[in-house]
C-alpha positions as a printed Julia matrix, in Angstrom:
136×3 Matrix{Float64}:
  76.41  145.33  153.46
  78.45  143.15  155.77
  81.41  140.86  155.4
  80.97  137.1   155.99
  82.23  137.5   159.57
  79.45  140.03  160.33
  81.63  143.16  160.31
  80.51  146.15  158.24
  81.79  146.07  154.65
  84.55  148.48  153.77
  82.45  150.04  151.0
  79.6   150.84  153.35
  79.03  154.5   154.05
  78.45  155.08  157.75
  74.88  155.64  158.9
  74.48  159.12  160.47
  72.28  157.59  163.16
  75.19  155.42  164.31
  77.29  158.52  165.0
  80.37  159.49  163.1
  83.66  158.11  164.26
  87.08  159.53  163.74
  87.94  160.3   160.09
  90.34  157.33  160.09
  87.54  155.04  161.3
  85.21  155.85  158.4
  84.91  153.12  155.77
  86.48  153.46  152.35
  84.31  154.11  149.32
  85.73  153.38  145.89
  85.5   156.25  143.35
  83.33  154.17  141.01
  80.72  153.86  143.77
  79.56  157.34  142.73
  79.2   156.46  139.04
  78.11  152.86  139.8
  80.11  151.49  136.89
  83.66  150.2   136.91
  85.77  151.78  134.2
  88.06  149.86  131.9
  91.16  152.05  131.79
  92.55  152.53  128.32
  94.18  155.96  128.77
  96.99  157.0   131.09
  95.5   160.1   132.69
  97.93  162.21  134.68
  96.66  165.17  136.7
  97.99  167.57  134.1
  96.43  165.75  131.12
  94.55  168.3   129.07
  91.1   167.36  127.79
  88.7   169.18  125.51
  85.18  168.51  124.3
  84.75  166.98  120.85
  82.1   168.18  118.41
  79.9   165.24  119.45
  80.41  166.18  123.11
  79.37  169.77  122.38
  76.17  168.64  120.69
  75.23  166.16  123.43
  76.41  168.04  126.55
  72.95  169.36  127.46
  71.41  165.91  127.07
  73.85  164.1   129.36
  73.12  163.48  133.03
  75.31  165.02  135.68
  78.29  165.19  136.06
  78.86  164.13  132.43
  77.09  167.14  130.92
  78.91  169.61  133.16
  82.24  168.0   132.31
  81.58  168.36  128.58
  80.55  171.99  129.04
  83.66  172.8   131.13
  85.98  171.12  128.65
  84.84  173.33  125.75
  87.82  175.42  126.8
  90.64  172.92  127.31
  91.19  172.05  130.99
  93.34  169.59  132.9
  91.97  166.6   134.78
  92.94  168.35  138.04
  91.03  171.51  137.08
  87.98  169.48  136.11
  88.12  167.71  139.45
  88.17  171.04  141.28
  85.42  172.65  139.18
  83.08  169.68  139.65
  84.05  169.15  143.3
  85.04  165.53  142.64
  87.96  163.53  143.94
  90.84  163.09  141.5
  90.05  159.39  141.13
  86.4   160.05  140.33
  87.35  162.81  137.88
  89.79  160.44  136.13
  87.06  157.82  135.8
  84.6   160.42  134.53
  87.09  161.6   131.9
  87.9   157.99  130.99
  84.23  157.25  130.33
  83.82  160.41  128.24
  86.98  159.59  126.26
  85.69  156.07  125.58
  82.47  157.56  124.2
  84.38  160.09  122.04
  82.82  163.02  123.91
  86.21  164.3   125.09
  89.65  164.37  123.49
  92.88  163.95  125.5
  95.75  166.07  124.23
  99.35  164.81  124.15
 101.29  165.25  127.4
 103.08  168.53  127.96
 106.46  166.85  127.37
 105.49  166.28  123.72
 105.46  170.03  123.06
 108.37  172.41  122.61
 109.63  174.48  125.56
 107.54  177.58  124.77
 104.32  175.56  124.43
 105.06  173.77  127.72
 105.54  177.1   129.49
 102.26  178.44  128.07
 100.38  175.3   129.1
 101.76  175.4   132.62
 100.94  179.12  132.9
  97.34  178.38  131.87
  97.09  175.58  134.43
  98.49  177.76  137.22
  96.19  180.61  136.23
  93.19  178.27  136.35
  94.19  176.99  139.77
  94.66  180.56  141.02
  91.12  181.43  139.89
  89.74  178.57  141.99
């Protein structure tokens, strides 16, 4: 895809035959280029937002195409958006969009932010997140 002036479009992935340039010279690809659908954001998803699979998500997880099915299976035990991104080897932006789509379809549930809990619950949540990151 090219721009009107004939230059390569910024969403175009470089052709391996053309030779790879410097990392800074590579074109940008928007996260939704992987899912091919723009997402209408209705949730404020921070990296530490905890998500878990709903009952509907559990029932349908094996029927969903990738990475949706894997995300539902991973979120059976509550994980953060950052952990999900790491487990699925996705960028944070793509993981946020994936979670947003699953939330919109009621396949995942986003839990209240850590600040909404008391001090002991916050410490436990942060310990779980750090433990999950250590296991990666």
